[in-house]
C-alpha positions as CSV (number, residue, x, y, z in Angstrom):
1,M,0.1,0.1,0.1
2,N,2.6,2.4,0.9
3,D,4.7,1.8,-2.2
4,S,1.6,2.3,-4.2
5,V,0.7,5.5,-2.6
6,V,4.3,6.9,-3.1
7,K,4.3,5.6,-6.8
8,G,1.0,7.6,-7.4
9,L,2.3,10.9,-5.7
10,K,5.5,10.7,-7.8
11,E,3.6,10.2,-11.0
12,L,1.3,13.0,-10.1
13,I,4.3,15.4,-9.6
14,I,6.6,14.1,-12.4
15,R,3.9,13.3,-15.0
16,P,0.6,14.9,-14.2
17,H,-0.5,14.7,-17.7
18,I,-0.5,10.8,-17.4
19,F,-2.0,10.8,-14.0
20,L,-5.0,13.0,-15.0
21,R,-5.7,10.8,-18.1
22,R,-6.2,7.6,-16.0
23,P,-9.9,6.4,-15.8
24,E,-9.4,5.6,-11.9
25,F,-8.6,9.3,-11.3
26,W,-11.6,10.6,-13.4
27,M,-14.1,8.2,-11.5
28,V,-13.0,9.3,-8.1
29,Y,-13.4,12.8,-9.2
30,G,-16.8,12.2,-10.7
31,V,-17.9,11.0,-7.4
32,Y,-16.6,13.9,-5.3
33,S,-17.8,16.5,-7.9
34,S,-21.4,15.1,-8.4
35,T,-21.9,15.1,-4.8
36,Y,-20.4,18.6,-4.5
37,I,-22.8,19.8,-7.5
38,T,-25.8,18.0,-6.0
39,A,-25.2,19.8,-2.6
40,N,-25.0,23.0,-4.4
41,I,-28.1,22.8,-6.7
42,V,-30.2,21.5,-3.7
43,N,-28.8,24.6,-1.6
44,S,-29.6,27.0,-4.1
45,T,-32.9,25.7,-4.9
46,C,-33.9,25.5,-1.2
47,E,-32.6,29.1,-0.9
48,R,-34.7,30.3,-3.8
49,L,-37.9,28.7,-2.5
50,K,-36.9,29.9,1.1
51,R,-37.1,26.4,2.5
52,E,-34.6,24.8,4.9
53,S,-32.0,22.9,3.2
54,A,-30.5,20.6,5.5
55,L,-32.7,17.8,5.2
56,P,-33.1,17.7,1.5
57,R,-29.4,18.4,1.0
58,F,-28.3,15.2,3.2
59,L,-30.9,13.1,1.4
60,S,-30.1,14.1,-2.2
61,T,-26.1,14.0,-1.5
62,S,-26.4,10.6,0.2
63,A,-28.3,9.3,-2.6
64,V,-25.9,10.6,-5.4
65,N,-23.0,9.4,-3.5
66,M,-24.1,6.1,-2.7
67,F,-24.9,5.5,-6.5
68,T,-21.8,6.8,-7.6
69,C,-19.7,5.1,-5.2
70,I,-21.3,1.7,-6.1
71,S,-20.9,2.5,-9.8
72,K,-17.2,3.4,-9.2
73,D,-16.4,0.3,-6.9
74,R,-18.2,-2.1,-9.4
75,A,-16.0,-0.4,-12.2
76,F,-12.8,-0.8,-10.1
77,T,-13.4,-4.4,-9.2
78,R,-13.8,-5.2,-13.1
79,M,-10.8,-2.9,-13.7
80,F,-8.4,-4.6,-10.8
81,G,-10.1,-7.5,-9.7
82,A,-7.9,-10.7,-9.5
83,T,-10.5,-13.3,-10.3
84,L,-13.6,-13.2,-12.7
85,P,-17.0,-12.4,-10.9
86,T,-19.0,-15.2,-10.1
87,S,-22.5,-15.7,-9.0
88,L,-23.2,-15.9,-5.0
89,P,-25.1,-19.1,-3.9
90,I,-28.4,-19.2,-2.9
91,S,-28.8,-20.5,0.7
């Protein structure tokens, strides 16, 4: 793990154009940016409607974050998984 972090940081500093082209970077960036954008849209909408924004912002960002994280993790498993996915046994 430590070697991987050092290698990634080194590549980010030495060759940022290579690092920023990687799909795994864009997937993680997509999770955080979509959550941030959702929070801002809900906050602005609630402000315009003169409503409290805490609960709608929490619920919407939670839903967006869960969906994007699950999608990212599924893609990471397919990209970096050591074995082919198998079906789970029905118990």
